[in-house]
C-alpha positions, -999 to 999 in steps of 0.1 A, spaced: -177 156 22 -140 154 29 -132 160 -7 -152 192 -7 -135 203 25 -101 197 10 -110 216 -22 -123 246 -2 -92 245 20 -69 245 -11 -89 273 -28 -89 296 3 -54 284 16 -67 271 49 -44 247 66 -49 219 90 -63 232 124 -73 266 109 -108 257 97 -128 262 129 -113 296 140 -116 308 104 -153 299 102 -161 315 136 -142 347 128 -160 348 94 -194 345 112 -184 371 137 -174 394 108 -207 388 90 -229 398 120 -207 428 127 -210 439 91 -249 435 92 -250 457 123 -227 484 109 -242 486 74 -277 493 87 -264 517 114 -244 536 88 -272 538 63 -297 550 88 -273 575 103 -261 591 71 -296 591 55 -311 609 85 -281 632 88 -281 643 51 -319 649 53 -316 672 83 -282 688 79 -261 703 51 -230 683 39 -209 712 52 -217 700 87 -197 669 81 -164 684 93 -180 691 127 -191 655 128 -155 644 122 -141 666 149 -167 657 176 -164 620 166 -127 622 171 -131 637 205 -157 612 216 -137 583 202 -106 594 220 -126 596 252 -139 561 248 -104 550 238 -90 561 272 -118 543 289 -110 512 268 -73 514 278 -82 516 315 -106 486 311 -77 466 295 -59 467 328 -88 455 349 -108 432 327 -98 399 311 -95 400 273 -127 380 267 -148 402 291 -135 434 275 -146 423 240 -180 412 252 -185 445 271 -175 465 240 -201 449 218 -227 450 246 -222 488 249 -227 491 211 -259 470 212 -273 491 241 -265 524 225 -281 513 192 -313 503 210 -312 537 229 -310 556 196 -339 537 182 -360 546 212 -349 582 210 -359 584 173 -393 568 181 -401 587 213 -384 621 207 -369 625 173 -347 656 170 -317 669 151 -297 665 183 -304 627 184 -295 624 147 -262 643 152 -254 621 183 -262 589 163 -239 597 134 -212 606 158 -218 573 177 -216 554 144 -181 566 139 -172 556 175 -189 522 171 -171 516 138 -138 521 155 -147 499 185 -161 470 164 -129 471 143 -107 472 174 -127 443 189 -127 421 158 -91 425 148 -78 422 184 -97 389 185 -83 378 151 -47 387 161 -50 365 192 -64 335 172 -41 338 142 -4 345 140 14 367 115 17 341 87 -19 330 91 -29 366 91 -13 372 57 -33 343 43 -66 346 63 -71 382 73 -86 390 39 -108 358 40 -123 365 75 -131 400 64 -153 385 37 -180 381 63 -183 418 67 -183 422 29 -211 397 24 -230 416 51 -224 448 33 -236 434 0 -267 419 15 -274 450 36 -268 473 7 -291 454 -17 -318 451 9 -317 487 21 -338 502 -7 -364 474 -1 -363 477 37 -366 515 36 -398 513 15 -412 485 38 -402 496 73 -387 531 69 -352 544 76 -355 545 114 -364 509 117 -330 500 102 -317 505 137 -336 474 149 -319 453 122 -285 468 133 -293 458 170 -303 423 159 -270 418 140 -251 430 170 -269 406 193 -260 377 170 -224 389 169 -222 388 208 -236 353 208 -208 342 183 -182 360 204 -193 342 236 -190 309 218 -155 317 206 -143 328 241 -156 295 256 -144 271 229 -110 288 223 -102 301 257 -67 287 256 -57 307 225 -71 339 239 -54 339 272 -19 354 272 5 328 285 23 334 318 57 333 300 48 360 275 33 382 302 62 379 325 86 384 296 75 420 293 99 439 316 77 470 317 44 480 305 47 504 275 23 533 275 13 556 247 44 578 252 67 548 251 51 536 219 55 570 202 93 569 210 96 537 189 105 545 153 84 516 140 52 525 159 58 562 149 58 552 112 26 532 117 11 563 133 22 585 103 8 561 77 -25 556 96 -29 594 102 -22 601 65 -46 574 56 -73 590 77 -66 624 61 -69 609 27 -101 590 36 -120 619 51 -109 644 24 -122 620 -3 -152 611 19 -162 648 22 -159 653 -16 -179 621 -23 -208 630 1 -208 666 -12 -213 653 -47 -240 628 -36 -259 655 -18 -259 676 -50 -271 648 -72 -297 632 -49 -317 658 -29 -342 633 -13 -337 611 18 -349 579 1 -328 587 -31 -297 591 -10 -304 558 9 -311 539 -23 -279 552 -40 -258 545 -9 -273 510 -6 -265 502 -42 -230 517 -40 -223 498 -8 -236 466 -24 -213 471 -54 -183 477 -32 -192 447 -12 -193 424 -42 -159 435 -54 -145 432 -19 -159 398 -16 -141 386 -47 -109 403 -37 -108 392 -1 -118 356 -8 -96 348 -38 -71 376 -44 -60 391 -11 -39 362 2 -23 355 -31 -14 391 -37 0 396 -3 20 364 -3 34 373 -37 40 410 -34 42 413 4 33 444 24 45 467 -3 12 462 -21 -8 464 11 6 497 21 7 514 -13 -24 501 -30 -48 528 -16 -26 559 -20 -16 548 -56 -52 540 -66 -66 573 -51 -37 592 -67 -47 580 -101 -84 590 -95 -74 624 -81 -50 631 -110 -77 622 -135 -101 647 -117 -75 674 -119 -71 668 -156 -109 669 -164 -113 699 -142 -86 717 -161 -101 705 -194 -135 720 -184 -154 686 -185 -173 691 -153 -201 668 -161 -183 636 -153 -166 649 -121 -193 633 -99 -189 599 -115 -151 601 -114 -154 608 -77 -177 578 -73 -151 556 -91 -122 570 -70 -142 564 -38 -150 529 -50 -113 522 -55 -106 537 -21 -132 515 -4 -122 483 -23 -84 487 -18 -88 499 18 -111 470 29 -96 441 10 -59 451 9 -49 479 33 -68 471 64 -56 434 66 -21 447 59 -23 472 87 -33 445 110 -2 425 101 19 455 111 10 449 147 23 413 148 59 422 158 45 434 191 39 411 220 2 402 227 0 428 254 17 455 234 -3 445 203 -36 453 220 -22 485 236 -9 497 203 -41 490 184 -61 507 211 -38 538 210 -39 538 172 -76 533 167 -90 552 196 -65 581 200 -43 585 169 -69 580 142 -97 600 160 -72 629 165 -64 627 129 -101 628 121 -105 659 143 -75 675 125 -89 667 91 -123 680 102 -107 713 114 -88 715 81 -120 710 61 -137 737 81 -108 761 75 -107 753 38 -144 752 30 -160 777 55 -131 802 58 -112 800 26 -142 790 4 -127 759 -12 -150 738 -34 -148 701 -40 -126 704 -71 -101 726 -51 -98 699 -23 -83 675 -49 -50 693 -48 -49 690 -10 -55 652 -14 -27 649 -39 -3 665 -13 -15 641 14 -11 611 -9 25 620 -17 34 621 20 14 589 25 34 570 -2 67 582 12 58 572 48 46 538 35 79 530 19 98 539 51 74 517 71 79 487 49 117 489 54 113 492 92 89 463 93 117 438 88 138 453 115 109 453 139 103 416 132 140 408 139 138 427 172 107 408 181 125 376 175 156 384 194 136 400 223 167 417 237 161 445 261 193 464 265 199 488 292 228 504 310 246 535 318 279 548 331 284 543 368 300 574 384 325 563 411 348 593 415 327 612 440 337 610 476 307 590 488 314 563 462 351 561 471 342 558 508 318 529 500 346 511 481 370 516 510 346 501 534 341 472 509 378 464 512 373 456 548 345 432 542 347 395 553 331 384 520 360 377 495 339 384 464 329 419 477 366 428 485 378 416 450 350 435 433 359 468 451 396 463 442 387 459 406 366 490 406 394 510 422 418 497 395 392 507 368 391 543 379 429 543 386 424 556 421 455 568 441 447 545 471 449 513 450 486 506 457 482 510 495 451 489 494 467 460 476 497 459 500 473 459 530 453 431 515 483 408 514 475 400 550 437 396 545 423 366 564 409 349 533 434 332 510 415 341 478 418 378 486 455 374 494 461 356 461 442 382 441 460 411 457 494 394 450 485 388 414 475 425 410 508 437 426 527 415 401 507 427 371 511 464 381 548 460 392 544 477 426 581 476 438 572 490 472 555 457 480 589 439 481 593 439 518 557 432 527 557 401 503 589 388 520 573 392 554 542 374 542 562 345 529 575 338 564 540 332 578 520 321 547 507 285 550 484 282 519 505 266 491 486 283 463 491 318 479 527 310 487 534 301 450 517 333 439 537 353 464 570 339 451 560 346 415 550 382 425 583 387 444 602 379 413 581 403 393 587 432 416 623 425 426 635 407 394 670 392 396 675 404 432 650 377 444 669 348 428 688 334 458 657 337 481 633 321 457 657 294 445 658 278 480 622 268 474 632 249 443 660 231 461 637 218 489 623 184 479 595 186 505 580 218 490 545 216 477 540 214 439 520 247 438 549 265 456 575 250 432 553 261 403 552 297 415 589 298 422 598 282 389 575 305 369 589 336 387 625 327 381 620 318 344 602 350 337 619 376 359 649 358 376 675 369 350 701 345 335 707 327 368 670 321 372 665 308 337 694 284 340 685 270 374 648 268 369 653 255 334 672 225 347 645 218 372 618 222 345 635 195 324 636 172 354 599 177 358 592 171 321 610 137 322 595 127 356 576 94 359 551 111 381 522 126 360 516 155 384 552 167 380 550 165 342 517 185 344 534 211 366 561 215 339 535 222 313 516 247 335 549 265 343 557 269 306 522 283 300 524 307 328 558 320 317 545 324 282 579 328 264 576 315 228 611 302 226 605 278 255 585 256 233 606 225 230 596 207 263 560 210 252 566 188 221 571 158 243 543 167 268 518 171 239 522 133 233 520 124 270 499 93 279 483 111 309 452 131 299 459 158 326 494 164 314 484 166 278 456 191 285 480 213 304 505 211 276 478 220 250 468 250 272 504 261 275 509 259 237 481 284 232 500 308 255 534 303 238 520 305 203 550 290 186 542 277 151 565 247 157 539 234 181 511 233 154 517 198 141 515 183 176 484 203 183 468 191 151 474 155 161 452 162 192 424 176 170 416 139 161 413 128 198 378 137 212 391 142 248 416 169 237 401 184 205 382 213 221 413 224 241 435 220 210 411 242 189 412 269 216 450 267 218 455 270 180 429 298 179 450 318 204 479 318 179 460 345 160 459 354 122 496 346 116 488 308 120 462 308 92 485 298 63 498 269 83 463 256 92 452 260 56 481 239 45 470 213 71 435 214 58 446 208 22 466 177 30 451 148 10 453 124 39 436 148 63 406 134 81 371 149 81 371 155 118 404 174 118 393 195 88 361 205 107 382 215 137 405 235 114 375 254 100 364 261 136 399 276 142 397 298 111 362 310 120 373 320 155 404 338 143 383 357 119 393 387 97 398 392 60 425 365 57 402 339 74 373 349 51 395 345 19 405 310 30 369 300 38 357 313 4 381 289 -13 366 260 6 329 269 0 325 242 -27 344 215 -9 336 179 -21 321 168 13 288 181 25 297 181 62 328 202 55 307 225 32 282 231 60 309 241 85 326 264 59 293 282 53 286 286 91 321 298 95 317 325 68 285 337 86 304 338 119 331 359 102 303 383 91 312 379 55 288 396 30 290 387 -6 297 413 -33 270 422 -58 288 402 -86 287 371 -63 249 371 -59 242 349 -89 267 323 -76 250 323 -42 216 320 -58 228 290 -78 241 274 -46 207 279 -30 190 263 -60 214 233 -57 206 229 -20 169 231 -26 172 206 -55 191 182 -32 165 186 -5 138 178 -31 157 146 -40 158 136 -3 121 142 1 114 122 -30 135 93 -17 115 95 16 83 92 -5 96 62 -25 111 42 3 79 45 24 75 48 61 82 12 72 99 1 104 128 -16 86 138 17 70 133 39 101 170 46 106 174 56 69 143 78 71 158 97 100 191 101 81 173 115 50 153 139 72 186 149 87 199 155 52 170 179 45 177 197 78 213 202 67 202 215 34 180 239 52 209 251 75 232 256 45 204 276 27 202 299 57 239 303 58 239 312 21 211 337 26 231 353 55 259 360 30 236 382 9 210 395 34 214 410 70 229 380 88 214 388 121 179 388 107 185 356 88 201 336 116 176 348 141 148 337 118 165 303 115 168 300 152 131 309 158 118 285 132 128 257 156 108 273 184 79 254 200 59 286 199 39 290 168 39 328 170 77 328 170 79 306 140 53 328 122 73 359 128 105 342 116 87 333 83 75 369 80 111 382 83 121 359 54 90 370 35 100 406 38 137 400 28 137 374 1 130 379 -36 101 362 -52 122 336 -69 140 328 -36 107 326 -17 93 301 -42 123 278 -35 129 283 2 95 286 17 84 251 10 113 239 31 107 262 60 70 268 61 47 249 86 31 227 60 26 189 57 54 169 42 33 159 12 25 195 4 62 204 9 72 177 -15 46 186 -42 56 223 -42 93 215 -46 88 189 -73 71 216 -94 106 233 -95 127 202 -95 109 173 -111 117 138 -98 111 104 -113 92 78 -91 114 48 -83 111 16 -64 126 13 -30 155 -9 -43 163 16 -70 164 44 -45 187 24 -22 211 19 -51 209 56 -60 218 66 -24 248 44 -24 263 56 -57 257 93 -49 287 116 -44 297 125 -9 293 161 -19 256 157 -15 250 125 6 266 121 40 284 89 51 258 83 77 230 82 51 250 57 31 257 36 62 219 35 69 212 25 33 238 -3 35 222 -15 67 188 -17 48 205 -35 19 221 -60 43 187 -68 58 171 -72 24 201 -93 13 193 -98 -24 219 -102 -51 207 -72 -71 226 -50 -48 259 -68 -54 275 -42 -77 265 -13 -56 279 -28 -24 311 -37 -41 315 0 -51 311 10 -15 340 -12 -5 363 16 -19 344 45 -3 367 72 13 349 68 47 361 39 68 328 34 85 310 31 51 336 5 40 331 -14 72 293 -14 68 298 -24 31 318 -54 43 290 -64 66 264 -60 38 285 -80 14 287 -107 41 249 -107 43 246 -110 4 271 -138 7 282 -139 -30 303 -166 -45 334 -144 -46 331 -130 -11 365 -141 0 382 -127 -31 364 -94 -28 374 -89 9 409 -102 6 423 -68 -2 405 -51 26 425 -72 51 453 -47 46 429 -16 48 444 15 64 416 14 90 423 -13 116 385 -18 121 378 -24 84 407 -48 82 397 -67 113 360 -69 103 370 -81 68 389 -110 83 359 -117 106 334 -118 77 357 -140 56 362 -163 86 325 -165 97 309 -163 62 334 -169 35 348 -203 44 313 -216 50 306 -209 14 336 -228 -1 326 -263 -12 353 -289 -17 350 -317 -42 355 -354 -33 388 -354 -52 401 -327 -30 398 -299 -56 377 -269 -52 347 -266 -74 332 -233 -85 348 -233 -120 383 -230 -107 377 -196 -92 397 -205 -61 433 -217 -62 458 -229 -36 474 -194 -36 444 -179 -18 447 -203 11 484 -201 12 481 -163 17 456 -168 44 477 -194 62 509 -173 61 491 -140 70 500 -132 107 471 -107 108 446 -134 102 426 -150 130 440 -183 142 408 -202 133 409 -191 97 445 -200 93 438 -235 107 409 -238 82 432 -227 54 457 -254 63 429 -280 64 417 -270 29 453 -271 16 455 -307 27 429 -316 1 448 -302 -29 474 -330 -29 496 -309 -52 533 -299 -47 525 -262 -41 502 -272 -12 529 -295 3 556 -269 0 534 -242 16 525 -265 45 562 -274 51 572 -238 51 544 -230 75 559 -253 102 579 -223 114 548 -202 122 551 -191 158 514 -197 166 515 -233 179 478 -238 173 483 -231 136 514 -253 137 493 -281 150 468 -276 121 497 -276 96 511 -309 110 476 -325 109 473 -312 73 506 -328 63 496 -361 78 460 -359 64 473 -350 29 498 -379 31 525 -356 19 560 -371 17 588 -354 37 619 -350 17 653 -359 33 664 -323 33 633 -314 54 639 -340 81 664 -318 99 639 -290 102 613 -315 117 639 -328 141 647 -293 152 609 -286 158 607 -318 178 635 -306 201 618 -272 205 585 -290 215 604 -311 241 620 -280 256 587 -262 257 572 -291 275 599 -288 301 591 -251 306 554 -259 310 562 -285 335 584 -260 354 555 -235 355 531 -262 368 554 -272 396 562 -235 405 526 -224 409 513 -256 424 520 -242 458 493 -215 453 459 -227 466 440 -207 440 460 -221 410 440 -253 404 422 -240 373 455 -227 358 473 -260 365 445 -278 346 449 -254 317 486 -260 316 480 -297 316 461 -291 284 491 -272 270 513 -302 277 487 -325 260 489 -303 229 527 -305 230 525 -343 231 501 -342 201 526 -321 181 555 -343 191 536 -374 180 527 -357 147 564 -349 141 574 -385 149 548 -397 124 562 -374 97 598 -384 105 590 -421 102 598 -434 68 579 -467 72 546 -456 56 530 -490 60 536 -490 98 523 -455 100 491 -462 81 484 -492 104 494 -477 138 488 -439 136 452 -438 146 458 -462 175 487 -441 189 468 -409 187 437 -424 203 455 -438 234 482 -412 240 462 -380 231 425 -386 233 425 -411 263 450 -393 286 432 -405 318 432 -442 309 462 -466 312 478 -473 278 476 -511 269 509 -529 266 504 -536 229 501 -499 223 532 -492 244 551 -517 222 538 -500 191 550 -466 204 584 -481 213 587 -493 177 579 -459 164 606 -444 186 631 -469 172 621 -460 136 625 -423 142 659 -427 159 671 -448 130 709 -449 130 711 -419 154 717 -395 126 719 -366 150 727 -364 187 701 -338 193 674 -361 179 686 -389 201 685 -367 232 650 -355 223 638 -390 218 650 -400 253 629 -373 269 600 -381 246 600 -416 259 597 -403 295 571 -377 285 548 -404 270 555 -429 298 545 -407 327 518 -381 326 518 -370 362 539 -338 367 553 -350 400 567 -382 384 581 -363 355 599 -339 379 616 -369 396 627 -384 364 641 -352 349 655 -341 382 644 -305 379 650 -280 407 619 -259 409 620 -226 430 587 -217 448 591 -181 460 563 -155 453 586 -137 429 590 -169 409 553 -174 409 547 -139 395 575 -144 369 558 -176 356 523 -159 357 537 -131 335 552 -155 311 519 -175 308 496 -145 305 517 -121 285 551 -130 272 562 -165 263 553 -182 230 554 -215 249 519 -210 261 495 -209 232 461 -216 246 438 -186 252 424 -205 282 459 -206 298 463 -168 295 428 -162 308 434 -184 338 468 -168 345 452 -133 344 425 -145 368 452 -156 392 471 -123 388 439 -105 399 433 -129 428 469 -123 440 465 -85 434 497 -83 413 492 -46 403 527 -45 387 512 -64 358 489 -35 348 510 -23 319 511 -58 304 474 -62 309 469 -29 289 490 -44 261 467 -74 259 437 -51 252 449 -53 216 451 -91 215 436 -108 185 417 -132 207 383 -119 218 383 -138 250 417 -126 260 407 -90 252 376 -94 273 395 -109 302 422 -82 300 394 -56 303 380 -73 334 415 -77 349 423 -40 343 390 -29 358 398 -50 389 434 -39 394 434 -3 381 399 12 376 412 47 368 434 33 340 404 12 328 383 44 323 408 56 297 401 26 275 364 20 284 350 39 254 372 20 229 363 -13 245 325 -6 245 328 -1 207 350 -32 201 341 -52 169 337 -82 191 303 -86 208 320 -104 237 344 -76 244 319 -48 240 294 -67 262 320 -72 289 329 -35 288 293 -24 291 287 -47 320 318 -32 338 305 3 331 271 -6 345 253 -1 312 223 -22 301 233 -50 277 
């Protein structure tokens, strides 16, 4: 059953959700047709039996008058009844009248009843059409109407066929009059269907409150006639009526001549109607939607006049040729073409023409058209026929010439209407109601109102009245401004002073000086000083300069004074204010530096640009924003490089773009050169395009045209949007190029849709699916931008905007705009991407134009990653790499390796992660080069992956040599060990691995690495030298002795710090951490002593014992035998006392290893330890930030903790410096400390910290910001 439904839906182009309303409308149309066909047959058969065909013009005239009368009643009922009740009442009235005519013919048949019946048929025909198509227009939008209006009209056609075929039989069985009973029965069934529709689909029929309230005023018939679009519909409809009735008269005239009997006429008409119905059935069901979708409204509007023109022209030819015998049949054929084209093509097309109107206007316009305009046209054609036939004696063959004239006018009007249809749709989409006029203010009454407004207590009203007086240049403006200097509200005083300065009212000099004596508002005072300089120029220098000299003056006041002197104070003002300005620029107070920038912007002199160069790099965000704003006012090209640097900073990019835009067209060559730089980033390029777009003009357009095929799709999208903003329209010779670009975009969208099909809709690819859908959206946007270059941009861009509307009707109208503008080839490519159709159908329609091979998910992932950035965004590649990393199979190895060299840093970073997930044998080698990547994040993450993944993959053989076919050598680990950018843990691991090589190169590298500042690494190097049993050469003993002395001195400094801070009650944790520092120093000292000892036998026997008791058992007393062993080691290291420094060092080593308590050590070394708060802070700074003596992260963390507890806010700059520390825990603690001591400063770095590569740091930052973790 479902298969049959799907087949029928495909054949008749019925989409999801349209089946039920289509079926009900089809049923409604069928019963309406049954009723009308029997009513028409009975009416015309009885009329032609009792009247001459020449009476038809009277019928047309009276029918028009009666129809107009009922149309007016219908219009009034629209205002009082709901839409559903109005439709039911209309059909009920037709049912009642049909029953009344039947009773009249049975009880008192007369020519008057017959005349009334044929007149009523014409009225009922109009009312049923109005009712049905109003209902259809509510249930279907404009795009559905194009597809389905013809199909729902099939019900009427089927009824016409069945009625026409059955008429001859029915007439013989029940007689002509009883056909009225069948008509009434059909109408009763139609009412039943209508009631069902109104109940089941009430939501669709009720006009929404938004649409109803959106209509500013109700448009009556007069208002509609003033609209060009409606007037053209009127002309086409009226000419169509003229053509119909002229041909109708000739047709029935010929029928009367050929068939004199009532039954003959009924039988002929029944057969004719049946034939017409069959053809219409085929046309409406299978051809209408396809023809209209392919050829648009041009076919719908021109089909009838062209078809009738051919028949009329043929009639003229045979008449002139004297072949009168076939005139009747030629008229029958012409009438058949008229009925077929009118029913299956023209009428549905006319209904589509009403769609640009709102629902309320749509019903009103249809009512006016079908109950007033068309009946009046019918009356006019009736009068014309009376004049031509009764007065002038025209015969049927003479009327053909009149029809030809009407047809010519009809075709001309239809062509104009088709053009206006697109404009009407665009207006319907924009829904802009513009109004306005010129306000006359020069009359005395208006001036008096403005004067009263100046005395108002409401500041906004006073300012508005002032602006209006300035606009009309009234003579009282100057006096009013001077008076308002003393207004109670400071906003009014400030506005009046600014206007005085702008207008240069010199008479305000004295009032301004008087105001300065009493003014208390700093902002108004600053404005007054600036205005005084403007109206007095250099004469005001001495008076205004006193405000600069006073150090207690508010910054706003100084700002006004400085700006006034620089701009209007003459040479003295420039020199004195300039010196003050430089002082402000170099101030340590951010508000003063900001004031300097604001003054420069207010002065606006281009040559005063140099101070801004420094301020554009200021660390304070407020200062930098003020400098950027001032740069836009100075417009000096030398400021451009500094402004472009701010393009890349999100907090300043918007302001920087506005500032550069203010430079105007002269800056375009410079920004183009900046765009073309090879090292320019994507984000800066996008901002440059925005600048070019805002500047606009022919020069901007030429620059943008050169970038239209840029290699990155994001840049290309912005370039196209910018061209549209510049209102660029392509020349005729560029159309083919634009068309090719559209094809390329559609082909790329087809590829993305095919990838979506192949990768499936699984949860593990959800992020990639969203990215690919976003790619299709970007294709769609670029297509619209390209279309806007060759079609009216307003219509195209408005259609694009409304396609995203939630209202189905708006989307349908947008599609109709495109349908009326685009060529057939373009519609075939573009419509599958923009139409409201299922994804599968969209894909199948596009694949027909751009065939795609089916691939596996893995193949598609590889294809995404190797695609050019011209068509695939970095984000899509990142999502694909994320999927590859989760799959983690080796088949993606080559593809991921290729991504390591991608131009986008985030792609490279994700590729590093994905390669870590694949974990190949050569991971470390592949990532080694990326440790020096130009992106710090990529370099850092590469080190992290090597550290966390790479070393875990390196097996070492029992003999100390690396396996893996010799792929790794000592050089790799030497480079890691000696790389200061590497993490400490990885360098220690490299030292440990080098100890296993047991080759000279490894020994040499380890000895050279003893000078590494990082003491943790130095500890690992000493352990590696001992573990590897490397021999220390005589020339290297001096270096080791020097290191021993350094370790001893460092131990003394640690001891000093412990003793200094021990007075602080909260320092217990830090003292414990420093004790660990001393322990590590002891370990290095002992390691150095082992290496300096030449007695290898003694070392091999005693080394483990010494390390165990002196390093690992620091809280237990050392046995005497171990002490003796240590004493012997000291003796062996001293030797013959080869150096005095070594001897002194060994003396202190003995003390250090004998006593571990800091208090005992202090007594033995006799150290004087100061204990002031300044000394405590100095030692805390050394531990947390400065000295290389303290190497443990825990020591720095504990020191920062104590700094926070003691509220040492002077340490904030050094804490900020530690936010870049290599150690994750130190960075996290620094973030916490900054948050505690300086929350405002912390907010500047919060975003960067939340995105830190370390989970610990980012988690800490999110917790501090109150985010969920």
